[in-house]
PDB file of N, H, CA, C and O in Angstrom:
ATOM      1  N   MET A   1       0.874  -1.129   0.073  1.00  0.00           N
ATOM      2  CA  MET A   1       0.141  -0.008  -0.037  1.00  0.00           C
ATOM      3  C   MET A   1       0.941   1.250   0.078  1.00  0.00           C
ATOM      4  O   MET A   1       1.733   1.446   0.999  1.00  0.00           O
ATOM      5  N   SER A   2       0.684   2.169  -0.975  1.00  0.00           N
ATOM      6  H   SER A   2       0.040   2.010  -1.724  1.00  0.00           H
ATOM      7  CA  SER A   2       1.424   3.258  -0.915  1.00  0.00           C
ATOM      8  C   SER A   2       0.582   4.533  -1.162  1.00  0.00           C
ATOM      9  O   SER A   2      -0.593   4.360  -1.486  1.00  0.00           O
ATOM     10  N   GLY A   3       0.988   5.621  -1.060  1.00  0.00           N
ATOM     11  H   GLY A   3       1.942   5.762  -0.796  1.00  0.00           H
ATOM     12  CA  GLY A   3       0.284   7.012  -1.268  1.00  0.00           C
ATOM     13  C   GLY A   3      -0.347   7.392   0.062  1.00  0.00           C
ATOM     14  O   GLY A   3       0.091   7.110   1.177  1.00  0.00           O
ATOM     15  N   PHE A   4      -1.527   8.128  -0.257  1.00  0.00           N
ATOM     16  H   PHE A   4      -1.883   8.357  -1.163  1.00  0.00           H
ATOM     17  CA  PHE A   4      -2.231   8.589   0.822  1.00  0.00           C
ATOM     18  C   PHE A   4      -2.818   7.509   1.829  1.00  0.00           C
ATOM     19  O   PHE A   4      -2.707   7.738   3.033  1.00  0.00           O
ATOM     20  N   VAL A   5      -3.377   6.457   1.439  1.00  0.00           N
ATOM     21  H   VAL A   5      -3.468   6.271   0.460  1.00  0.00           H
ATOM     22  CA  VAL A   5      -3.869   5.386   2.221  1.00  0.00           C
ATOM     23  C   VAL A   5      -2.783   4.782   3.096  1.00  0.00           C
ATOM     24  O   VAL A   5      -2.895   4.586   4.306  1.00  0.00           O
ATOM     25  N   GLY A   6      -1.682   4.499   2.321  1.00  0.00           N
ATOM     26  H   GLY A   6      -1.591   4.657   1.338  1.00  0.00           H
ATOM     27  CA  GLY A   6      -0.604   3.848   3.001  1.00  0.00           C
ATOM     28  C   GLY A   6       0.021   4.741   4.021  1.00  0.00           C
ATOM     29  O   GLY A   6       0.592   4.217   4.978  1.00  0.00           O
ATOM     30  N   GLY A   7      -0.033   6.058   3.906  1.00  0.00           N
ATOM     31  H   GLY A   7      -0.497   6.483   3.129  1.00  0.00           H
ATOM     32  CA  GLY A   7       0.471   6.987   4.934  1.00  0.00           C
ATOM     33  C   GLY A   7      -0.534   6.992   6.159  1.00  0.00           C
ATOM     34  O   GLY A   7      -0.147   7.126   7.320  1.00  0.00           O
ATOM     35  N   LEU A   8      -1.772   6.843   5.818  1.00  0.00           N
ATOM     36  H   LEU A   8      -2.086   6.734   4.875  1.00  0.00           H
ATOM     37  CA  LEU A   8      -2.669   6.860   6.950  1.00  0.00           C
ATOM     38  C   LEU A   8      -2.514   5.612   7.776  1.00  0.00           C
ATOM     39  O   LEU A   8      -2.582   5.690   9.002  1.00  0.00           O
ATOM     40  N   MET A   9      -2.303   4.434   7.149  1.00  0.00           N
ATOM     41  H   MET A   9      -2.248   4.370   6.153  1.00  0.00           H
ATOM     42  CA  MET A   9      -2.087   3.271   7.858  1.00  0.00           C
ATOM     43  C   MET A   9      -0.853   3.226   8.533  1.00  0.00           C
ATOM     44  O   MET A   9      -0.802   2.723   9.655  1.00  0.00           O
ATOM     45  N   ARG A  10       0.162   3.696   7.982  1.00  0.00           N
ATOM     46  H   ARG A  10       0.121   4.105   7.070  1.00  0.00           H
ATOM     47  CA  ARG A  10       1.440   3.813   8.791  1.00  0.00           C
ATOM     48  C   ARG A  10       1.604   4.914   9.867  1.00  0.00           C
ATOM     49  O   ARG A  10       2.701   5.073  10.404  1.00  0.00           O
ATOM     50  N   LEU A  11       0.568   5.654  10.181  1.00  0.00           N
ATOM     51  H   LEU A  11      -0.323   5.525   9.745  1.00  0.00           H
ATOM     52  CA  LEU A  11       0.662   6.747  10.860  1.00  0.00           C
ATOM     53  C   LEU A  11       1.594   7.861  10.602  1.00  0.00           C
ATOM     54  O   LEU A  11       2.314   8.330  11.483  1.00  0.00           O
ATOM     55  N   ARG A  12       1.570   8.290   9.346  1.00  0.00           N
ATOM     56  H   ARG A  12       0.985   7.909   8.630  1.00  0.00           H
ATOM     57  CA  ARG A  12       2.471   9.351   9.029  1.00  0.00           C
ATOM     58  C   ARG A  12       1.862  10.723   9.119  1.00  0.00           C
ATOM     59  O   ARG A  12       0.640  10.865   9.082  1.00  0.00           O
ATOM     60  N   ARG A  13       2.613  11.640   9.227  1.00  0.00           N
ATOM     61  H   ARG A  13       3.605  11.525   9.258  1.00  0.00           H
ATOM     62  CA  ARG A  13       2.070  13.127   9.576  1.00  0.00           C
ATOM     63  C   ARG A  13       1.433  13.635   8.506  1.00  0.00           C
ATOM     64  O   ARG A  13       0.400  14.259   8.749  1.00  0.00           O
ATOM     65  N   GLY A  14       1.811  13.524   7.265  1.00  0.00           N
ATOM     66  H   GLY A  14       2.650  13.017   7.067  1.00  0.00           H
ATOM     67  CA  GLY A  14       1.340  14.412   6.115  1.00  0.00           C
ATOM     68  C   GLY A  14      -0.103  14.045   5.963  1.00  0.00           C
ATOM     69  O   GLY A  14      -0.963  14.908   6.142  1.00  0.00           O
ATOM     70  N   PRO A  15      -0.459  12.676   5.605  1.00  0.00           N
ATOM     71  CA  PRO A  15      -1.914  12.349   5.386  1.00  0.00           C
ATOM     72  C   PRO A  15      -2.835  12.831   6.485  1.00  0.00           C
ATOM     73  O   PRO A  15      -3.910  13.366   6.213  1.00  0.00           O
ATOM     74  N   TRP A  16      -2.443  12.655   7.652  1.00  0.00           N
ATOM     75  H   TRP A  16      -1.570  12.221   7.873  1.00  0.00           H
ATOM     76  CA  TRP A  16      -3.250  12.730   8.846  1.00  0.00           C
ATOM     77  C   TRP A  16      -3.584  14.308   9.007  1.00  0.00           C
ATOM     78  O   TRP A  16      -4.668  14.766   9.370  1.00  0.00           O
ATOM     79  N   GLU A  17      -2.462  15.017   8.672  1.00  0.00           N
ATOM     80  H   GLU A  17      -1.582  14.645   8.377  1.00  0.00           H
ATOM     81  CA  GLU A  17      -2.736  16.536   8.806  1.00  0.00           C
ATOM     82  C   GLU A  17      -3.715  17.115   7.765  1.00  0.00           C
ATOM     83  O   GLU A  17      -4.367  18.145   7.939  1.00  0.00           O
ATOM     84  N   ILE A  18      -3.746  16.328   6.649  1.00  0.00           N
ATOM     85  H   ILE A  18      -3.216  15.491   6.508  1.00  0.00           H
ATOM     86  CA  ILE A  18      -4.808  16.686   5.609  1.00  0.00           C
ATOM     87  C   ILE A  18      -6.177  16.587   6.017  1.00  0.00           C
ATOM     88  O   ILE A  18      -7.079  17.400   5.813  1.00  0.00           O
ATOM     89  N   VAL A  19      -6.231  15.261   6.744  1.00  0.00           N
ATOM     90  H   VAL A  19      -5.498  14.601   6.910  1.00  0.00           H
ATOM     91  CA  VAL A  19      -7.504  14.775   7.328  1.00  0.00           C
ATOM     92  C   VAL A  19      -8.075  15.737   8.487  1.00  0.00           C
ATOM     93  O   VAL A  19      -9.271  16.004   8.609  1.00  0.00           O
ATOM     94  N   ALA A  20      -7.091  16.199   9.286  1.00  0.00           N
ATOM     95  H   ALA A  20      -6.120  15.981   9.188  1.00  0.00           H
ATOM     96  CA  ALA A  20      -7.447  17.139  10.280  1.00  0.00           C
ATOM     97  C   ALA A  20      -7.765  18.601   9.773  1.00  0.00           C
ATOM     98  O   ALA A  20      -8.595  19.313  10.338  1.00  0.00           O
ATOM     99  N   THR A  21      -7.115  18.956   8.777  1.00  0.00           N
ATOM    100  H   THR A  21      -6.441  18.378   8.318  1.00  0.00           H
ATOM    101  CA  THR A  21      -7.416  20.211   8.060  1.00  0.00           C
ATOM    102  C   THR A  21      -8.631  20.193   7.522  1.00  0.00           C
ATOM    103  O   THR A  21      -9.419  21.124   7.682  1.00  0.00           O
ATOM    104  N   VAL A  22      -8.890  19.172   6.858  1.00  0.00           N
ATOM    105  H   VAL A  22      -8.250  18.416   6.728  1.00  0.00           H
ATOM    106  CA  VAL A  22     -10.370  19.053   6.169  1.00  0.00           C
ATOM    107  C   VAL A  22     -11.451  19.139   7.092  1.00  0.00           C
ATOM    108  O   VAL A  22     -12.454  19.815   6.865  1.00  0.00           O
ATOM    109  N   LEU A  23     -11.241  18.346   8.321  1.00  0.00           N
ATOM    110  H   LEU A  23     -10.427  17.796   8.505  1.00  0.00           H
ATOM    111  CA  LEU A  23     -12.121  18.453   9.297  1.00  0.00           C
ATOM    112  C   LEU A  23     -12.508  19.827  10.031  1.00  0.00           C
ATOM    113  O   LEU A  23     -13.643  20.156  10.376  1.00  0.00           O
ATOM    114  N   ILE A  24     -11.276  20.589  10.203  1.00  0.00           N
ATOM    115  H   ILE A  24     -10.354  20.322   9.923  1.00  0.00           H
ATOM    116  CA  ILE A  24     -11.432  21.909  10.495  1.00  0.00           C
ATOM    117  C   ILE A  24     -12.169  22.753   9.643  1.00  0.00           C
ATOM    118  O   ILE A  24     -13.003  23.497  10.158  1.00  0.00           O
ATOM    119  N   ALA A  25     -11.972  22.763   8.221  1.00  0.00           N
ATOM    120  H   ALA A  25     -11.294  22.159   7.802  1.00  0.00           H
ATOM    121  CA  ALA A  25     -12.606  23.462   7.147  1.00  0.00           C
ATOM    122  C   ALA A  25     -14.016  23.080   7.190  1.00  0.00           C
ATOM    123  O   ALA A  25     -14.896  23.939   7.147  1.00  0.00           O
ATOM    124  N   LEU A  26     -14.276  21.809   7.274  1.00  0.00           N
ATOM    125  H   LEU A  26     -13.560  21.111   7.309  1.00  0.00           H
ATOM    126  CA  LEU A  26     -15.727  21.297   7.336  1.00  0.00           C
ATOM    127  C   LEU A  26     -16.549  22.001   8.532  1.00  0.00           C
ATOM    128  O   LEU A  26     -17.674  22.479   8.392  1.00  0.00           O
ATOM    129  N   GLY A  27     -15.796  21.987   9.751  1.00  0.00           N
ATOM    130  H   GLY A  27     -14.881  21.598   9.865  1.00  0.00           H
ATOM    131  CA  GLY A  27     -16.492  22.599  10.900  1.00  0.00           C
ATOM    132  C   GLY A  27     -16.841  23.988  10.686  1.00  0.00           C
ATOM    133  O   GLY A  27     -17.937  24.462  10.985  1.00  0.00           O
ATOM    134  N   VAL A  28     -15.840  24.657  10.139  1.00  0.00           N
ATOM    135  H   VAL A  28     -14.949  24.272   9.896  1.00  0.00           H
ATOM    136  CA  VAL A  28     -15.988  26.264   9.923  1.00  0.00           C
ATOM    137  C   VAL A  28     -17.269  26.405   8.841  1.00  0.00           C
ATOM    138  O   VAL A  28     -18.176  27.208   9.061  1.00  0.00           O
ATOM    139  N   PHE A  29     -17.251  25.594   7.722  1.00  0.00           N
ATOM    140  H   PHE A  29     -16.515  24.942   7.543  1.00  0.00           H
ATOM    141  CA  PHE A  29     -18.317  25.579   6.723  1.00  0.00           C
ATOM    142  C   PHE A  29     -19.535  25.472   7.507  1.00  0.00           C
ATOM    143  O   PHE A  29     -20.451  26.290   7.427  1.00  0.00           O
ATOM    144  N   MET A  30     -19.536  24.258   8.412  1.00  0.00           N
ATOM    145  H   MET A  30     -18.792  23.593   8.477  1.00  0.00           H
ATOM    146  CA  MET A  30     -20.937  24.065   9.083  1.00  0.00           C
ATOM    147  C   MET A  30     -21.385  25.086   9.773  1.00  0.00           C
ATOM    148  O   MET A  30     -22.583  25.370   9.766  1.00  0.00           O
ATOM    149  N   LEU A  31     -20.405  25.834  10.522  1.00  0.00           N
ATOM    150  H   LEU A  31     -19.432  25.603  10.528  1.00  0.00           H
ATOM    151  CA  LEU A  31     -20.847  27.091  11.192  1.00  0.00           C
ATOM    152  C   LEU A  31     -21.380  28.141  10.477  1.00  0.00           C
ATOM    153  O   LEU A  31     -22.209  28.847  11.051  1.00  0.00           O
ATOM    154  N   MET A  32     -21.067  28.390   9.320  1.00  0.00           N
ATOM    155  H   MET A  32     -20.393  27.816   8.854  1.00  0.00           H
ATOM    156  CA  MET A  32     -21.228  29.472   8.410  1.00  0.00           C
ATOM    157  C   MET A  32     -22.473  29.328   7.514  1.00  0.00           C
ATOM    158  O   MET A  32     -22.940  30.326   6.966  1.00  0.00           O
ATOM    159  N   GLN A  33     -23.048  28.045   7.344  1.00  0.00           N
ATOM    160  H   GLN A  33     -22.669  27.234   7.789  1.00  0.00           H
ATOM    161  CA  GLN A  33     -24.102  27.834   6.547  1.00  0.00           C
ATOM    162  C   GLN A  33     -25.290  28.074   7.099  1.00  0.00           C
ATOM    163  O   GLN A  33     -25.457  27.776   8.282  1.00  0.00           O
ATOM    164  N   PRO A  34     -26.280  28.628   6.383  1.00  0.00           N
ATOM    165  CA  PRO A  34     -27.571  29.005   6.921  1.00  0.00           C
ATOM    166  C   PRO A  34     -28.729  28.113   6.756  1.00  0.00           C
ATOM    167  O   PRO A  34     -29.862  28.483   7.064  1.00  0.00           O
ATOM    168  N   PHE A  35     -28.444  26.813   6.223  1.00  0.00           N
ATOM    169  H   PHE A  35     -27.523  26.513   5.973  1.00  0.00           H
ATOM    170  CA  PHE A  35     -29.533  25.945   5.698  1.00  0.00           C
ATOM    171  C   PHE A  35     -29.869  24.982   6.634  1.00  0.00           C
ATOM    172  O   PHE A  35     -31.075  24.853   6.842  1.00  0.00           O
ATOM    173  N   LEU A  36     -29.037  24.207   7.310  1.00  0.00           N
ATOM    174  H   LEU A  36     -28.056  24.312   7.142  1.00  0.00           H
ATOM    175  CA  LEU A  36     -29.290  23.139   8.187  1.00  0.00           C
ATOM    176  C   LEU A  36     -28.976  23.371   9.718  1.00  0.00           C
ATOM    177  O   LEU A  36     -27.813  23.549  10.080  1.00  0.00           O
ATOM    178  N   LEU A  37     -29.971  23.367  10.565  1.00  0.00           N
ATOM    179  H   LEU A  37     -30.916  23.222  10.271  1.00  0.00           H
ATOM    180  CA  LEU A  37     -29.575  23.470  11.941  1.00  0.00           C
ATOM    181  C   LEU A  37     -28.727  22.534  12.519  1.00  0.00           C
ATOM    182  O   LEU A  37     -27.845  22.847  13.319  1.00  0.00           O
ATOM    183  N   ALA A  38     -28.999  21.167  12.078  1.00  0.00           N
ATOM    184  H   ALA A  38     -29.715  20.912  11.428  1.00  0.00           H
ATOM    185  CA  ALA A  38     -28.145  20.083  12.703  1.00  0.00           C
ATOM    186  C   ALA A  38     -26.678  20.245  12.329  1.00  0.00           C
ATOM    187  O   ALA A  38     -25.838  19.821  13.123  1.00  0.00           O
ATOM    188  N   ALA A  39     -26.286  20.833  11.166  1.00  0.00           N
ATOM    189  H   ALA A  39     -26.968  21.177  10.521  1.00  0.00           H
ATOM    190  CA  ALA A  39     -24.996  21.133  10.793  1.00  0.00           C
ATOM    191  C   ALA A  39     -24.425  22.077  11.734  1.00  0.00           C
ATOM    192  O   ALA A  39     -23.376  21.834  12.331  1.00  0.00           O
ATOM    193  N   TYR A  40     -25.125  23.209  11.891  1.00  0.00           N
ATOM    194  H   TYR A  40     -25.978  23.406  11.407  1.00  0.00           H
ATOM    195  CA  TYR A  40     -24.701  24.194  12.828  1.00  0.00           C
ATOM    196  C   TYR A  40     -24.492  23.755  14.242  1.00  0.00           C
ATOM    197  O   TYR A  40     -23.550  24.135  14.938  1.00  0.00           O
ATOM    198  N   THR A  41     -25.530  22.846  14.659  1.00  0.00           N
ATOM    199  H   THR A  41     -26.295  22.537  14.094  1.00  0.00           H
ATOM    200  CA  THR A  41     -25.394  22.471  16.083  1.00  0.00           C
ATOM    201  C   THR A  41     -23.880  21.465  16.285  1.00  0.00           C
ATOM    202  O   THR A  41     -23.264  21.496  17.350  1.00  0.00           O
ATOM    203  N   TYR A  42     -23.503  20.759  15.314  1.00  0.00           N
ATOM    204  H   TYR A  42     -24.004  20.734  14.448  1.00  0.00           H
ATOM    205  CA  TYR A  42     -22.320  19.965  15.445  1.00  0.00           C
ATOM    206  C   TYR A  42     -21.097  20.721  15.022  1.00  0.00           C
ATOM    207  O   TYR A  42     -19.990  20.245  15.273  1.00  0.00           O
ATOM    208  N   SER A  43     -21.229  21.964  14.344  1.00  0.00           N
ATOM    209  H   SER A  43     -22.128  22.351  14.140  1.00  0.00           H
ATOM    210  CA  SER A  43     -19.897  22.616  13.900  1.00  0.00           C
ATOM    211  C   SER A  43     -19.014  22.786  14.815  1.00  0.00           C
ATOM    212  O   SER A  43     -17.870  22.706  14.368  1.00  0.00           O
ATOM    213  N   PHE A  44     -19.095  23.031  16.145  1.00  0.00           N
ATOM    214  H   PHE A  44     -20.025  23.096  16.508  1.00  0.00           H
ATOM    215  CA  PHE A  44     -18.209  23.342  17.172  1.00  0.00           C
ATOM    216  C   PHE A  44     -17.497  21.997  17.447  1.00  0.00           C
ATOM    217  O   PHE A  44     -16.266  21.971  17.424  1.00  0.00           O
ATOM    218  N   ILE A  45     -18.164  20.949  17.689  1.00  0.00           N
ATOM    219  H   ILE A  45     -19.164  20.970  17.708  1.00  0.00           H
ATOM    220  CA  ILE A  45     -17.682  19.726  17.889  1.00  0.00           C
ATOM    221  C   ILE A  45     -16.773  19.237  16.627  1.00  0.00           C
ATOM    222  O   ILE A  45     -15.689  18.707  16.873  1.00  0.00           O
ATOM    223  N   VAL A  46     -17.139  19.384  15.472  1.00  0.00           N
ATOM    224  H   VAL A  46     -18.019  19.814  15.273  1.00  0.00           H
ATOM    225  CA  VAL A  46     -16.353  18.963  14.408  1.00  0.00           C
ATOM    226  C   VAL A  46     -14.919  19.950  14.294  1.00  0.00           C
ATOM    227  O   VAL A  46     -13.805  19.467  14.093  1.00  0.00           O
ATOM    228  N   THR A  47     -15.133  21.114  14.429  1.00  0.00           N
ATOM    229  H   THR A  47     -16.038  21.507  14.592  1.00  0.00           H
ATOM    230  CA  THR A  47     -13.934  22.061  14.625  1.00  0.00           C
ATOM    231  C   THR A  47     -13.009  21.567  15.613  1.00  0.00           C
ATOM    232  O   THR A  47     -11.827  21.370  15.332  1.00  0.00           O
ATOM    233  N   LEU A  48     -13.570  21.326  16.940  1.00  0.00           N
ATOM    234  H   LEU A  48     -14.530  21.487  17.168  1.00  0.00           H
ATOM    235  CA  LEU A  48     -12.749  21.082  18.024  1.00  0.00           C
ATOM    236  C   LEU A  48     -11.993  19.573  17.875  1.00  0.00           C
ATOM    237  O   LEU A  48     -10.868  19.303  18.297  1.00  0.00           O
ATOM    238  N   ALA A  49     -12.822  18.755  17.231  1.00  0.00           N
ATOM    239  H   ALA A  49     -13.736  18.974  16.888  1.00  0.00           H
ATOM    240  CA  ALA A  49     -12.105  17.353  16.872  1.00  0.00           C
ATOM    241  C   ALA A  49     -11.019  17.571  15.942  1.00  0.00           C
ATOM    242  O   ALA A  49      -9.941  17.023  16.171  1.00  0.00           O
ATOM    243  N   GLY A  50     -11.186  18.398  14.790  1.00  0.00           N
ATOM    244  H   GLY A  50     -12.061  18.843  14.604  1.00  0.00           H
ATOM    245  CA  GLY A  50     -10.070  18.560  13.951  1.00  0.00           C
ATOM    246  C   GLY A  50      -8.904  19.282  14.547  1.00  0.00           C
ATOM    247  O   GLY A  50      -7.751  18.935  14.289  1.00  0.00           O
ATOM    248  N   THR A  51      -9.188  20.289  15.347  1.00  0.00           N
ATOM    249  H   THR A  51     -10.124  20.571  15.557  1.00  0.00           H
ATOM    250  CA  THR A  51      -8.145  20.929  16.104  1.00  0.00           C
ATOM    251  C   THR A  51      -7.234  20.071  16.973  1.00  0.00           C
ATOM    252  O   THR A  51      -6.008  20.132  16.884  1.00  0.00           O
ATOM    253  N   VAL A  52      -7.867  19.286  17.800  1.00  0.00           N
ATOM    254  H   VAL A  52      -8.863  19.237  17.873  1.00  0.00           H
ATOM    255  CA  VAL A  52      -7.277  18.326  18.655  1.00  0.00           C
ATOM    256  C   VAL A  52      -6.505  17.182  17.946  1.00  0.00           C
ATOM    257  O   VAL A  52      -5.437  16.714  18.339  1.00  0.00           O
ATOM    258  N   MET A  53      -7.295  16.747  16.691  1.00  0.00           N
ATOM    259  H   MET A  53      -8.163  17.127  16.371  1.00  0.00           H
ATOM    260  CA  MET A  53      -6.519  15.873  15.927  1.00  0.00           C
ATOM    261  C   MET A  53      -5.161  16.407  15.271  1.00  0.00           C
ATOM    262  O   MET A  53      -4.124  15.748  15.193  1.00  0.00           O
ATOM    263  N   PHE A  54      -5.336  17.650  14.837  1.00  0.00           N
ATOM    264  H   PHE A  54      -6.178  18.185  14.901  1.00  0.00           H
ATOM    265  CA  PHE A  54      -4.065  18.310  14.328  1.00  0.00           C
ATOM    266  C   PHE A  54      -2.995  18.438  15.396  1.00  0.00           C
ATOM    267  O   PHE A  54      -1.819  18.198  15.120  1.00  0.00           O
ATOM    268  N   ILE A  55      -3.345  18.779  16.504  1.00  0.00           N
ATOM    269  H   ILE A  55      -4.300  18.974  16.727  1.00  0.00           H
ATOM    270  CA  ILE A  55      -2.267  18.806  17.754  1.00  0.00           C
ATOM    271  C   ILE A  55      -1.661  17.518  17.915  1.00  0.00           C
ATOM    272  O   ILE A  55      -0.436  17.450  18.003  1.00  0.00           O
ATOM    273  N   VAL A  56      -2.484  16.327  17.970  1.00  0.00           N
ATOM    274  H   VAL A  56      -3.480  16.382  17.898  1.00  0.00           H
ATOM    275  CA  VAL A  56      -1.973  14.958  18.174  1.00  0.00           C
ATOM    276  C   VAL A  56      -1.026  14.681  16.977  1.00  0.00           C
ATOM    277  O   VAL A  56       0.167  14.406  17.107  1.00  0.00           O
ATOM    278  N   VAL A  57      -1.730  14.790  15.716  1.00  0.00           N
ATOM    279  H   VAL A  57      -2.699  15.014  15.610  1.00  0.00           H
ATOM    280  CA  VAL A  57      -0.903  14.467  14.502  1.00  0.00           C
ATOM    281  C   VAL A  57       0.512  15.099  14.507  1.00  0.00           C
ATOM    282  O   VAL A  57       1.490  14.437  14.159  1.00  0.00           O
ATOM    283  N   SER A  58       0.598  16.283  14.872  1.00  0.00           N
ATOM    284  H   SER A  58      -0.196  16.820  15.155  1.00  0.00           H
ATOM    285  CA  SER A  58       1.776  16.896  14.790  1.00  0.00           C
ATOM    286  C   SER A  58       2.977  16.197  15.517  1.00  0.00           C
ATOM    287  O   SER A  58       4.163  16.372  15.240  1.00  0.00           O
ATOM    288  N   HIS A  59       2.531  15.470  16.382  1.00  0.00           N
ATOM    289  H   HIS A  59       1.567  15.328  16.607  1.00  0.00           H
ATOM    290  CA  HIS A  59       3.839  14.616  16.897  1.00  0.00           C
ATOM    291  C   HIS A  59       4.144  13.234  16.310  1.00  0.00           C
ATOM    292  O   HIS A  59       5.002  12.470  16.752  1.00  0.00           O
ATOM    293  N   PHE A  60       3.257  12.977  15.150  1.00  0.00           N
ATOM    294  H   PHE A  60       2.560  13.597  14.790  1.00  0.00           H
ATOM    295  CA  PHE A  60       3.623  11.872  14.463  1.00  0.00           C
ATOM    296  C   PHE A  60       5.028  12.045  13.588  1.00  0.00           C
ATOM    297  O   PHE A  60       5.442  13.162  13.277  1.00  0.00           O
ATOM    298  N   PRO A  61       5.679  10.876  13.243  1.00  0.00           N
ATOM    299  CA  PRO A  61       6.815  10.930  12.530  1.00  0.00           C
ATOM    300  C   PRO A  61       6.559  11.364  11.017  1.00  0.00           C
ATOM    301  O   PRO A  61       5.488  11.062  10.490  1.00  0.00           O
ATOM    302  N   GLU A  62       7.479  12.031  10.355  1.00  0.00           N
ATOM    303  H   GLU A  62       8.349  12.276  10.783  1.00  0.00           H
ATOM    304  CA  GLU A  62       7.316  12.496   8.987  1.00  0.00           C
ATOM    305  C   GLU A  62       7.164  11.355   8.130  1.00  0.00           C
ATOM    306  O   GLU A  62       7.011  11.508   6.918  1.00  0.00           O
TER     307      GLU A  62
END
């Protein structure tokens, strides 16, 4: 296995940082959208999970 999925399986920093960044961006988008109340309700939790994930992943090996 190589590439993005291989990096995820081997706990490498790069792919996991991408996942954490996407979670943060998704949480911010959920916070700003005016259509779904459920998305707005969970936006803080998603943003917080992405931020905590990014902090943890920053300690993974390159």
